[in-house]
C-alpha positions as CSV (number, residue, x, y, z in Angstrom):
1,M,54.9,102.2,59.4
2,N,57.3,99.8,57.7
3,K,59.5,97.6,59.8
4,A,62.8,99.2,58.7
5,L,61.7,102.7,59.7
6,F,60.3,101.4,63.0
7,A,63.6,99.6,63.8
8,T,65.6,102.7,62.9
9,L,63.5,104.8,65.2
10,A,63.7,102.3,68.0
11,L,67.5,102.1,67.7
12,T,67.8,106.0,67.6
13,A,65.7,106.2,70.8
14,A,67.7,103.6,72.5
15,V,71.0,105.4,71.7
16,A,69.6,108.8,72.7
17,F,68.4,107.6,76.1
18,A,71.4,105.4,76.9
19,G,73.6,108.3,77.9
20,P,77.1,107.9,79.4
21,A,76.6,104.6,81.3
22,C,80.2,104.3,82.4
23,A,80.9,107.9,83.5
24,E,82.5,108.3,86.9
25,K,82.0,111.5,89.0
26,L,85.1,112.4,91.0
27,K,86.2,115.4,93.1
28,A,89.0,117.0,95.0
29,T,89.0,119.6,97.7
30,L,92.2,121.8,97.5
31,D,93.9,123.6,100.4
32,G,97.4,124.3,101.7
33,K,97.3,121.7,104.4
34,A,97.2,118.9,101.8
35,E,100.5,120.1,100.2
36,V,103.6,118.1,101.0
37,P,105.1,120.0,102.8
38,A,102.0,122.0,103.9
39,T,101.8,125.6,102.9
40,T,100.3,128.6,104.8
41,T,97.7,130.1,102.5
42,S,94.2,131.3,102.5
43,G,93.8,129.6,99.1
44,T,91.2,127.0,98.6
45,G,89.7,125.2,95.6
46,T,87.6,122.4,94.3
47,A,87.9,120.1,91.3
48,D,84.8,118.5,89.8
49,L,85.8,115.7,87.4
50,D,84.0,113.4,85.0
51,Y,85.7,110.3,83.6
52,D,84.1,108.4,80.7
53,A,85.6,104.9,80.6
54,A,84.3,104.2,77.1
55,S,86.2,107.1,75.6
56,K,88.9,107.3,78.3
57,K,88.1,111.1,78.5
58,L,88.7,113.0,81.7
59,S,86.9,116.4,81.9
60,W,87.3,118.8,84.7
61,T,86.3,122.1,86.2
62,V,88.8,123.5,88.7
63,T,87.7,126.5,90.8
64,Y,90.0,128.3,93.2
65,S,90.4,131.5,95.2
66,G,92.5,133.2,97.8
67,L,95.9,132.3,96.4
68,S,99.0,134.3,97.2
69,G,99.2,135.4,93.6
70,P,98.2,134.3,90.1
71,A,98.3,130.6,89.4
72,T,101.4,129.8,87.4
73,A,100.5,126.2,86.6
74,A,98.1,123.4,87.5
75,H,98.4,119.7,87.1
76,F,97.1,116.2,88.0
77,H,100.0,114.5,89.7
78,G,100.4,110.8,90.4
79,P,100.5,108.0,91.1
80,A,100.6,109.0,94.8
81,E,98.6,108.4,97.9
82,T,97.7,111.3,100.3
83,G,100.8,112.7,101.9
84,K,103.1,111.6,99.1
85,N,104.4,113.6,96.1
86,A,104.6,112.4,92.5
87,G,105.4,113.8,89.0
88,V,103.0,115.5,86.6
89,A,100.6,113.0,85.1
90,V,98.2,115.3,83.2
91,A,98.7,119.1,82.6
92,I,95.8,121.5,83.3
93,P,96.4,124.2,80.7
94,N,95.2,127.8,81.0
95,A,95.1,127.8,84.8
96,A,95.9,131.5,85.3
97,S,92.3,132.3,86.1
98,S,89.5,130.5,87.8
99,P,87.4,128.5,86.8
100,V,89.6,126.2,84.7
101,K,87.8,123.8,82.3
102,G,89.5,121.2,80.2
103,E,89.7,117.6,79.2
104,A,92.3,114.9,78.3
105,T,92.3,111.4,77.1
106,L,93.9,109.0,79.5
107,T,96.0,105.9,79.0
108,D,94.8,102.7,80.7
109,A,97.5,103.1,83.4
110,Q,96.4,106.7,84.1
111,A,92.8,105.7,84.3
112,A,93.6,103.0,86.8
113,D,95.6,105.4,89.0
114,L,92.8,108.0,88.8
115,L,90.0,105.6,89.7
116,S,92.0,104.1,92.6
117,G,92.6,107.5,94.2
118,K,96.2,107.9,93.3
119,Y,95.9,111.3,91.6
120,Y,95.9,114.7,93.2
121,V,95.3,118.2,91.8
122,N,98.0,120.8,92.5
123,I,97.9,124.6,91.8
124,H,101.2,126.3,91.7
125,T,102.1,130.0,92.3
126,A,105.2,132.1,92.2
127,A,105.4,132.2,96.0
128,N,104.8,128.4,96.1
129,P,106.4,126.9,93.0
130,G,106.0,123.3,94.3
131,G,102.3,123.9,94.8
132,E,100.2,126.2,96.9
133,I,97.0,124.2,97.2
134,R,96.4,120.5,96.6
135,G,93.6,118.0,96.8
136,Q,93.4,114.2,96.4
137,V,91.0,113.0,93.8
138,T,88.2,110.8,95.2
139,K,85.0,109.2,94.1
């Protein structure tokens, strides 16, 4: 085998097995008690998130059930600690039915807030336009 072919094969194998070395796994558990102010609901949910620092891509799967009615919107809000409210940071489109999958490319400031626990996931309904269930994003 010639050296150039061997080097190409070795490099291809190294890239194939390297994988997403800087991916972060994050999560949120959503309920009405976490809303500010708290809501009375049987709704619950989870958000499973992957953040790739190299590409700044945030991917998510949000699953929910038991809401008072159809979800009218969903967002990542921040920056805010638990118990505090903040504006929309990243929209979660197509949230009318569960599960909701999506992705977005974050800015450096958004990534810093996400990784420091200053984002929360909020699912809104007609009965609770400010949010019916919420969960803080954690590692």
